[in-house]
N, C-alpha and C positions, 0 to 999 in steps of 0.2 A: 269340526267334523262330528256332528251329533245326530245324523240321520242314518238309518240302515241303508245298505245299497239297494237300489230300486227293484232288482229282480230277486232279492233274497227270498228263499222258500220255494223257488221254482226248480224243477229238475229237467235237465236237457240231455238228450242222448245224441252224442256226436258220432255218427256212423259215416264219417267222411274221411277223405285222404288228400294228400298233397296240400292245396292252398286255400281255395275259396271257402270250402266247408269248414276246415279247421280254423280259419280266420274268424268266421262267424261264431264258432264255439268259444274262441278266446275272448271275443268282445262280450259275449253273454256272461262268461265267467267273471270278467272285470266288472260287469254291472251287477254281480251278486248271485247269479244262478249257480246251482250245483251242476257242473258239466261233467258227464261221464263219457270219456273217449273209449270207443269200442274198436278193437283192431283184430285182424286175423292172426291166428297162431303162426309162430315161426318168425317171419320177417316183419310183421306188423305193417303200419302205414308206410307206403313207399317213400314218404317224405323223410323217414329216418335215415335214408341213404342219399339224401340230396345235400348239396354243398351248404355249409362247410362241415364235413364229416369229422366227428370227434372220436367215436369208437363204433363198434358194430351194432350199437343200439341207438345212439343219439347223434344228431347233427344240429348245427346251429339253426337250420331251417325248422326242424321239428321242435326244438326247444323254444323258439320264438312263437310258433303258432299254437302250441299246445300247453303253454304255462297255465296254471290255475285249474287244471282238469284232474279228475281221477281217471285211472287207466284200467280197463279190463280187456282181456283177450279171450274170445269165445270161438269154439269150433262149431260153425253152423252146419257142418256135414253130419254131426251127431244130433239125433232128435232131441236129446237133452239140452244141447246148445240152442236149438231153435226155441224150445220151451222157455229156457232161461231168458233169451232175448225178448220174446213176446211178453213175458212177465215183467221184464225191465221196462218195456215200452208202455205197459199198462200203468206203470207208476209215474210216467213222464208227462210233462207239460209240452215239451218241444222235442221234435226229432229232426235232425239235420242229415242230409245225404247228398252226395255229388257224383252218383254213378249214372251210367247211360240209362235212359228211360226203359223201364221194364226189368232191369237187372235185379232189383230188390223184390219185385213181385215173385220171382222164382224162389226166393229165400223165405217167403212168408212175411216180408218186412215192407211190403208196398203200402201205400196210403189206404187203399180200400180195406185191406185186412186189418191194419192196425187201428184205423179209425172206427171200424165196426166194434172192436174190442174196447177202445178208449175214445169216445166221441169228443172229448175235450182236447184231444191232441192237436197241436199246431205242427204240421208236417211241412218242412221246407226242403224242396228239391232244387239243386243247382246243377245245370248241365250246359253243354255248349250251345244247343239250339232250342232247348225247352222240350216239353212233353207233347207238343202239337206241331203240325206243319210237316211239309215233305222232307225236311232234314232232321226231324226229331231223332231218328235212329242212328244218325252219324256220330262218330266219335269226334272229339275236338278238345283243344286247349285254348288258353288265352291268346296264344299266337294266331290261331286260326280265326278267332273272333276279331282280333285287331286287323287282320288282313281283309276279312269279309266286310267289316263295318265302314270302310272308307277312310278311317283315321290314318292308317299306315300310308295310304296313297298320297296324303296331303303333307307328309313330313319328309324332310331331306332336301337334297340339292336337285334342282331340275336336271333331267337327263340321266340321273343315277338311280340305281335301285334304292327303295326306301330303307332306312336303317332299322335295325332291331331296337325296340324301345328300351330294353334293358330293365324295365320294371314290369311286373305282371298287372298291367292296368285293368284288363278284363276281369281277372279273378278278384282283385282287391276292391274294385268299384262295385262289382256284383255282390261281393260279400258285405260291403257297407250297406247297400240297398236291402239285402236280405235281413240284416240286423233290424233295419227300420220296419220292414214288412212284418217280421216276427213280432216285434213289440206292438205294432198296430193290431195284429191278429189276436194277441193276448189281451189287449184292451177291449177289442170287440167281443171276445169270449165272455167278458164280465156281464154283458147284457144278453148275449145270445145263448150262452151256456155251451157253445160248441166251438171246436177248433175248425181248421180248414187246411187245404193243401195250397201251399205257396210254390209256384212254378217259376223259378228264376233262370234266365238264360244269359250267358255271357254275351252272345251276339246282340240280344235285345238291349242289354245295358249299355253297350258301347254305342249303338245307334242312338240311344237316348241322350248321349253326351254331346251330340252335335248342337252347339249353341248358335251356329250361323250357317254352316255349310248346306244343310238340307233346305232351309228356307231361301238361301241365296239361289239355289237351283229351282225350287218350286215357284217362288214368287217372281222370278225373272222369266218364267215360261220356258225354262230349260236353257236359257242363254248363258247363264253364269255357272260354270262347272269348276269348283275349287280345285286347284292344282298345287303341286309342290312349289314353295316359294323360297326355300333356302333359309336364310337367317333373319328375315323380317316378314312383316305382314303387309302386303300391298293395300289392304283395306283399312289399315290402322297405322298411318305414318305419323309419328315415328315410334316404332314398337318392335324391338328386336335384339339380336345378339351382335356384339361388336368386339373386335380384337384390339387389345391395347398392347403396350410394349411388353408387358410381363404376364399377360393372362387375358381372360375374356370377361366381359360384363354385359349385363342387359340394361337397357334404358327404355322407360315407358313414358314418352312425352307426346302421347297421341291426343291428349285432351288439349283444347285450344289454349287455355291459360297456362298450362304447363309448357306447351310448345313455345309460347312467346317468351317465357323466362329462359327456356333452354336455348332458343335461337339467339337471344341477346347475349347469353354467356358465350356461345360459340363465336359469335361475331367479335366480341371483345378479346377472347382468349386466343382465338386462332387467326385473328387479323383478317376477318371476312366482312369488309364494309357492306352494309345494306342487307346482310343475311337476316338479321333480327327484325328489320322493318319491312321486309318484302311482303306485301299484302297478299300475294298469291298463296303464301304458306300459312295464313292466319286462320284458315278453316280446314276442317277435315277433308272436305272434297277437294280443295285446292292442293293440300299437301299430297293427297293420293295421286292427283293428276300430275304433279310435278315431282314425284318421288325420285326420278332419275337425276334431277338437279340437286336434290337434298342429300341423298346418300353419299355421294363421293366426298362432299365437304365434311359430313359427320364422321365418316370412316377415317379420313385423313387426320382429323383432330384427335379422335380416340387413339389411333395408331401412334401418335406422337407423344403419348403420355402414359405413365404407369397407372395401374388400376387404382391404387390408393389415392392418388391426386384427383383422378376423375370422380371417384366416389365422394370425396370431400367437397369438391366444387358443386356437384349435383345435389348433395344433401343440403348444402347451404342455401340453395334456391328452391328446395322442396320439390325436386323432380325425382320420382321413384326410380331406383336403380339398385343393382346388386352385383357383386362378383359372382361369376360362375364357379361355385365351390366344389372341391373334391370331397370325398366322403370323410377323410381325416379332418378337414376343415369344418365340416358339418358337425361332427362329434364334439369338437372343441369350441363351437360357436357359443358365445355367452348367452345369446337368446335361447338356444336349444337347452343349455344347462339351466337357465332360469325357469324354463317351462317344464323341466324334468322329462324331456323327450328321449333321453337315453337312460333307461332304467337299469339298475343293478340288481341282480339276484345272487344269492349264495347257494351254489350247487354242491352237494356232498362229495362229488367226484371231480368236478371241473373247477371248483373254486368260484371266483367272482365272474359272473356273466354280465356283459353289457349289450343290451339289445334295444331296438326301437320300442318306445312306449306307445300306447294308444292315445289318441288325441282327446279323450273325454276329460272334461273339467267340470266338476260339480262344486257348488259353494259349500255344501254340508256333508259330503261323503267323499272318501278317497277310493278311486278305482284302480290304484296301482296294485298289480298282482305280485304277491311275494312267493307263492307256491310254484316250484319249478315243474316243468313238464314231467309226466310220469314215465317210469320204466314200463316195459311191455308186461301187462298183466299185474302191475304193482298193487292195484286195489281190488283184485278179484274177490278176496274173502270179505272185505268190508262191504262191497256193493251187494254181494250175495246175501250177506247177513241182513242188510237193509230190506231185502225182499222176503225175508222169513226163512231162508235156508238154515238148517241146523249145522253145527260144527262138523258132524259126521257126514252130512250130505255134501258140504263144501269140500271136505277132505277127499271124498270119493270122486267128485267132479274134477278136482285138481289131479288126482292120481291117474284118472282115465284120460287126461288131456282135454276134457271138455272146456275147462277153464285153464288156459295156458299161461304160464309165466316164465320169464327168462331171467336167470340170475344176472344182475348187473356186472359189468366188467369191473375188475379191481381198479 
């Protein structure tokens, strides 16, 4: 590990809350940027009170998304607070926000005003619908984008309401794209000398995820409309979720050569003469057309066996498969441990914290964040000092509540 982190020397202002924006800030911090988390006085980021709550300042949600950042809390209702924020943004390379379009314009923190002061600023906005279009003014969360995007309508059991996805797909995927876009804009700034406004929408991002549904509909002239299919994919036989004696597993035998090995195994192990040699099943088109003949045989074979035996048999013939794991099994998975995907931090109040790591892996630098998420206003003085404020000025701003801090719970 002999290279500096790739974003070292860059300053990022994270003026966001909840999930998508803070995730972007965490990623940029892991890549070496100095990330300053700005929160409102009093309650701070609403994510501080999102599950799992540890005390009246910190939650697991906040700790995970805001590690590696400095924390300041500024009263924007006071003109001195606005001046402080604008001076802070003058010093920045990147500004992140995820408020409804127009909200920050009223605070003097919109792109037009900040970029006029700092033309090199890369300004990233994340919202439900983006800053243009008829829905730009509407509020929204990841759930709204998941429903609007067509993704939710395709999952679940036919005839039943779609399930809640239980992970914030829209926020996290948009955040990942925002990290890529910010880095591209920073690279472009090297030659242009100017930053720009990046307008990310949760709805846009989820629509972009459709790897087959949109083109199935458009290329078929509207004849194929993807629907709920339950536990497998009719267009990729055999590819799905199956219930065994003691749990569930997934099997991916949709590639012709994998299918032939799989079908031969089922024929031998389940006593199904001719199943492996049935030429109707040897092509993707044939398997899809005869899906209803294949599934009952496979389901019966899986149901008659424990998960461990099935996985051993399938691994032996190199057919991709996996147990459907609970979270406790994920945390203890040797592969996850080997990859360092559950990272530990030492917190001064909460002791050892175990949270998901980021998936960055560089050959010559370590992106694991050791610094825990900040208390509300924890770094007010240090950040103000970096902007040139004197000790007396900082003390006055803190005494007047322009720079707000909250004593951490014992």
